[in-house]
C-alpha positions in Angstrom: -33.0 -140.7 2.5 -35.7 -141.8 0.0 -38.8 -143.9 0.7 -37.0 -147.3 0.3 -34.2 -146.3 2.7 -36.7 -145.2 5.3 -38.7 -148.4 4.9 -35.7 -150.6 5.4 -34.2 -148.4 8.1 -37.4 -148.3 10.2 -38.0 -152.1 9.8 -34.5 -153.0 10.9 -34.4 -150.3 13.7 -37.7 -151.6 15.3 -36.5 -155.2 15.3 -33.0 -154.4 16.5 -34.4 -152.3 19.4 -36.6 -155.2 20.5 -33.8 -157.7 20.2 -31.3 -155.5 22.1 -33.9 -154.9 24.8 -34.5 -158.6 25.1 -30.8 -159.6 25.4 -30.1 -156.7 27.8 -33.0 -157.9 30.0 -31.8 -161.5 30.0 -28.2 -160.6 30.7 -29.2 -158.1 33.4 -31.6 -160.6 35.0 -28.8 -163.2 35.3 -26.5 -160.8 37.1 -29.2 -159.5 39.4 -30.0 -163.1 40.5 -26.3 -163.9 41.0 -25.4 -160.7 42.9 -28.5 -159.3 44.5 -31.1 -162.0 45.0 -29.7 -163.2 48.3 -29.5 -159.7 49.7 -33.1 -159.0 48.6 -34.4 -162.1 50.3 -32.4 -161.2 53.4 -34.1 -157.7 53.4 -30.8 -155.9 53.0 -31.9 -153.8 50.0 -34.8 -151.4 50.0 -37.1 -151.5 46.9 -35.9 -148.2 45.4 -32.2 -149.1 46.0 -32.8 -152.4 44.2 -34.4 -150.6 41.3 -31.5 -148.2 41.0 -29.0 -151.1 41.2 -30.8 -153.0 38.5 -30.8 -149.9 36.3 -27.0 -149.4 36.8 -26.4 -152.9 35.5 -28.0 -152.1 32.1 -25.0 -150.2 30.5 -22.6 -153.1 31.4 -25.0 -155.6 29.7 -26.0 -153.4 26.8 -22.5 -153.5 25.4 -22.8 -157.3 25.0 -26.5 -157.1 23.9 -25.8 -154.6 21.1 -23.9 -156.9 18.7 -26.3 -159.8 19.4 -29.4 -157.6 19.1 -28.2 -155.9 15.9 -27.3 -159.2 14.2 -30.6 -160.7 15.3 -32.6 -157.7 14.0 -30.8 -157.7 10.7 -31.3 -161.4 10.2 -35.0 -161.3 11.1 -35.9 -158.2 9.0 -33.9 -159.1 5.9 -34.9 -162.8 6.2 -38.5 -161.8 6.2 -38.1 -159.4 3.3 -36.3 -162.0 1.3 -38.9 -164.7 2.1 -41.6 -162.3 1.0 -39.7 -161.8 -2.3 -39.4 -158.1 -1.5 -35.6 -158.3 -1.9 -36.1 -160.0 -5.3 -38.5 -157.2 -6.4 -35.9 -154.6 -5.4 -33.1 -156.5 -7.4 -35.5 -156.8 -10.4 -35.9 -153.0 -10.3 -32.1 -152.6 -10.7 -31.3 -151.8 -7.1 -28.0 -153.3 -6.0 -27.4 -155.3 -2.8 -25.1 -152.5 -1.6 -27.9 -150.0 -2.1 -30.3 -152.2 -0.2 -27.8 -152.6 2.6 -27.0 -148.9 2.9 -29.6 -148.0 5.6 -28.6 -151.1 7.6 -24.9 -150.1 7.6 -25.8 -146.5 8.5 -27.7 -147.9 11.5 -24.8 -150.2 12.3 -22.4 -147.2 12.3 -24.6 -145.3 14.6 -24.9 -148.3 16.9 -21.1 -148.6 17.0 -20.8 -145.0 18.0 -23.3 -145.6 20.8 -21.3 -148.7 21.9 -18.1 -146.6 22.0 -19.8 -144.1 24.3 -21.2 -146.9 26.6 -17.8 -148.7 26.8 -15.7 -145.6 27.6 -18.1 -143.4 29.5 -21.5 -144.7 30.5 -20.5 -148.2 31.7 -17.6 -147.1 33.8 -19.7 -144.5 35.6 -22.6 -146.9 36.1 -20.4 -149.7 37.5 -18.7 -147.3 40.0 -22.1 -145.9 41.0 -23.4 -149.4 41.4 -20.6 -150.5 43.7 -21.0 -147.3 45.8 -24.8 -147.6 46.2 -24.5 -151.3 46.9 -21.9 -150.7 49.6 -23.9 -147.8 51.2 -27.0 -149.9 51.3 -25.2 -152.7 53.2 -23.3 -150.4 55.4 -26.4 -148.5 56.5 -28.0 -151.7 57.9 -25.3 -154.1 59.1 -27.9 -156.2 61.0 -29.5 -157.2 57.7 -26.6 -159.6 57.2 -28.0 -161.8 60.0 -30.8 -164.1 59.0 -32.1 -166.2 61.9 -31.9 -170.0 61.7 -29.4 -169.8 58.8 -25.7 -170.7 58.5 -24.3 -167.4 57.3 -21.1 -167.7 55.2 -20.9 -164.1 54.0 -17.8 -163.3 56.1 -14.4 -164.5 55.1 -13.0 -166.9 57.7 -16.1 -167.2 59.7 -19.5 -168.9 59.8 -22.2 -167.6 62.1 -25.6 -169.0 63.1 -28.3 -167.1 65.1 -31.3 -168.7 66.6 -33.4 -165.5 66.9 -33.2 -161.8 66.1 -35.3 -159.1 67.8 -34.2 -155.7 66.5 -30.6 -155.3 67.3 -30.6 -158.1 69.9 -29.4 -161.6 68.8 -30.0 -164.8 70.7 -28.5 -168.3 70.6 -25.3 -167.2 68.8 -22.9 -169.8 67.3 -19.7 -168.5 65.7 -17.1 -170.7 64.0 -13.7 -169.2 63.1 -12.0 -170.9 60.2 -8.4 -171.2 59.1 -7.1 -170.8 55.5 -8.2 -174.4 54.7 -11.7 -173.7 56.1 -11.1 -175.8 59.2 -12.7 -174.8 62.5 -10.1 -173.3 64.8 -12.4 -171.8 67.4 -16.1 -172.1 68.4 -17.8 -169.4 70.3 -21.3 -169.9 71.6 -23.2 -167.0 73.3 -26.6 -166.7 74.9 -27.2 -163.2 73.4 -25.4 -160.3 71.8 -25.5 -157.5 69.2 -23.5 -156.4 66.1 -21.9 -153.0 65.6 -20.2 -151.7 62.5 -16.6 -150.5 62.9 -15.8 -148.2 60.0 -12.1 -148.1 60.7 -11.7 -151.8 60.0 -14.7 -152.2 57.8 -16.0 -155.0 59.9 -18.9 -156.1 62.1 -17.9 -156.5 65.8 -20.1 -158.8 67.9 -20.7 -157.9 71.6 -21.5 -161.2 73.2 -23.2 -162.0 76.6 -22.7 -165.3 78.5 -20.3 -166.6 75.9 -18.3 -169.8 75.9 -15.2 -170.5 73.8 -13.8 -173.8 72.6 -10.4 -173.7 70.9 -8.7 -176.5 68.8 -5.1 -177.2 68.0 -4.1 -174.5 65.5 -1.7 -176.8 63.7 -4.2 -179.6 63.2 -7.7 -178.6 64.2 -9.3 -181.8 62.8 -7.2 -184.1 64.9 -10.0 -185.3 67.2 -7.7 -187.8 69.0 -6.7 -184.9 71.1 -9.3 -183.2 73.2 -9.8 -179.5 72.5 -8.9 -177.0 75.1 -11.3 -176.8 78.0 -14.1 -174.4 77.2 -13.7 -171.0 78.7 -16.6 -168.8 79.8 -16.9 -165.0 80.4 -14.6 -162.7 78.5 -14.2 -163.6 74.8 -11.3 -162.3 72.7 -12.6 -159.7 70.2 -14.0 -161.1 66.9 -14.3 -159.1 63.7 -16.4 -160.1 60.7 -14.8 -158.4 57.7 -17.0 -156.8 55.1 -14.2 -156.4 52.5 -15.9 -158.9 50.3 -18.6 -156.3 49.7 -16.8 -153.0 50.0 -13.5 -151.6 51.1 -13.3 -149.3 54.1 -11.3 -146.8 51.9 -14.2 -146.6 49.4 -15.1 -148.4 46.2 -12.3 -150.4 44.6 -12.4 -149.4 40.9 -11.3 -152.1 38.6 -9.4 -151.2 35.4 -12.3 -152.4 33.3 -14.4 -149.6 34.9 -12.0 -146.8 33.9 -13.2 -144.1 31.5 -11.3 -143.1 28.4 -9.5 -140.3 30.2 -8.6 -142.5 33.1 -7.3 -145.2 30.9 -5.1 -142.8 29.1 -3.8 -141.5 32.4 -3.1 -145.0 33.6 -1.3 -145.9 30.4 0.9 -142.8 30.8 1.7 -143.8 34.4 2.7 -147.3 33.4 4.7 -146.0 30.4 7.3 -144.5 32.8 10.6 -146.4 32.7 10.4 -149.1 35.5 13.3 -150.4 37.5 15.0 -153.4 35.9 13.9 -155.8 38.6 10.2 -154.9 37.9 10.3 -154.6 34.1 8.6 -158.0 33.5 5.8 -157.2 35.9 5.4 -153.7 34.5 5.2 -155.2 31.0 2.4 -157.5 32.1 0.5 -154.7 33.7 0.8 -152.6 30.6 -0.4 -155.5 28.4 -3.5 -156.0 30.7 -4.4 -152.4 30.3 -3.8 -152.5 26.6 -6.1 -155.6 26.4 -8.9 -153.7 28.2 -8.5 -150.7 25.9 -8.5 -152.7 22.7 -11.3 -154.9 24.0 -13.6 -151.8 24.4 -12.8 -150.7 20.8 -13.2 -154.3 19.5 -16.6 -154.7 21.0 -17.8 -151.4 19.4 -16.5 -152.5 16.0 -18.2 -155.9 16.5 -21.6 -154.2 16.3 -20.8 -153.1 12.7 -19.1 -156.4 11.9 -22.2 -158.4 12.9 -24.5 -156.1 11.0 -22.4 -156.4 7.8 -22.4 -160.2 8.2 -26.1 -160.2 8.9 -27.1 -158.6 5.6 -25.9 -161.4 3.2 -26.9 -164.1 5.7 -30.4 -162.7 6.2 -30.9 -162.5 2.4 -29.4 -165.9 1.8 -31.3 -168.0 4.4 -34.6 -166.3 3.5 -36.3 -167.4 6.8 -39.4 -166.1 8.5 -38.8 -168.3 11.6 -37.7 -166.2 14.6 -36.2 -169.2 16.4 -34.0 -170.2 13.5 -32.6 -166.7 13.0 -32.2 -166.3 16.7 -30.2 -169.5 16.9 -28.0 -168.5 14.1 -27.3 -165.2 15.7 -26.5 -166.7 19.1 -24.1 -169.3 17.5 -22.2 -166.6 15.6 -21.9 -164.3 18.7 -21.0 -167.2 20.9 -18.1 -168.2 18.6 -16.9 -164.6 18.6 -16.9 -164.3 22.4 -15.2 -167.7 22.8 -12.4 -166.6 20.5 -12.0 -163.3 22.3 -11.8 -165.0 25.7 -9.2 -167.4 24.5 -7.0 -164.5 23.4 -7.5 -162.8 26.7 -5.9 -165.8 28.4 -2.6 -164.6 26.9 -2.5 -161.5 29.1 0.5 -162.8 31.0 2.5 -163.2 27.8 2.9 -159.7 26.3 5.4 -161.1 23.8 2.5 -162.7 21.9 0.7 -159.3 21.6 -2.7 -160.4 22.8 -3.9 -156.8 22.5 -3.6 -157.0 18.7 -4.7 -160.6 18.5 -8.0 -159.4 20.0 -8.8 -158.0 16.6 -8.5 -161.3 14.8 -12.0 -162.6 15.5 -13.5 -159.2 14.4 -11.5 -159.1 11.2 -12.5 -162.7 10.4 -16.2 -161.8 10.7 -15.7 -158.7 8.7 -13.9 -160.7 6.0 -16.6 -163.3 6.0 -19.3 -160.6 5.7 -17.5 -159.0 2.7 -17.0 -162.4 1.0 -20.7 -163.4 1.4 -21.8 -159.9 0.3 -19.7 -160.1 -2.9 -20.7 -163.8 -3.5 -24.4 -163.0 -3.3 -24.0 -159.8 -5.4 -22.2 -161.7 -8.2 -24.6 -164.7 -8.1 -27.7 -162.5 -8.5 
């Protein structure tokens, strides 16, 4: 690699690293606010656990940040070089556009290889570790789910309100049990109580003192023309607050998107077995969903190279120094790519349309556009 290659490579590399780091931070921050902020404010997550959980989000977000970051870095660097007439000087010295782009494409190929590793190895391990640590943090401190003077809707089919909490003792407890339509079927009010975690059912079990129960008509609990059953005091039928929303009692439920390459291959082999005739349609849909996941991982890795190839002629053509303009162009291109990809994924229930192969269409379009622009600029100059 000669001096010119090193100069272009280092310029693009530094800008791309900064752009990838920025996009990863923004995407990770959004997921942290959505998934963890409420638990942090409730005191359910220790500081070190929170740091580890945030770090485990990074690989999942990096796979989306890599195409955006590389495209942004290429646009910014080559746009600046073109605006400063450095590209013109190189062309005047007889250096072809393909020769100028070589270090950029080498960097893009390396980034695609990194994306493959993240998609098939790093991200799956990180997501499973995230779910496991998150579940253990919540399971270790079940009382942290209870925030005094707050209507808590974290439990499926129940709403709970606690007036005061002193250690493991709760006071002024209100518990509403809901039906499938979120209508109140039973109201329990207790003077005090405590919560215990039942590992067998993966639920919190309240032990209530001086409790009163008011039950409504199960068929029509909102019919207030009929008086509810007379409140009963003393013994209360056992109530369980399920934690399946956060973790299963049998361990972390691994989604197919979190499978490593070896696990995906094993799952594909399992589904490839000849299914009974009555389940053939369902089996075909499952195989197609798995194929979409597999091809999507490959597609995102190739997208890193596609965007870099497209960024070379675009960066030279627009000749902009402005960071905001190049950033906006990059975001627009990446957004259109992801919109097209999501639209194809909607066909996962129609294996006859081969959505696993259609996933490659947006990528091939961007590759074709990049090659056409590349050839057009080379011929014009």
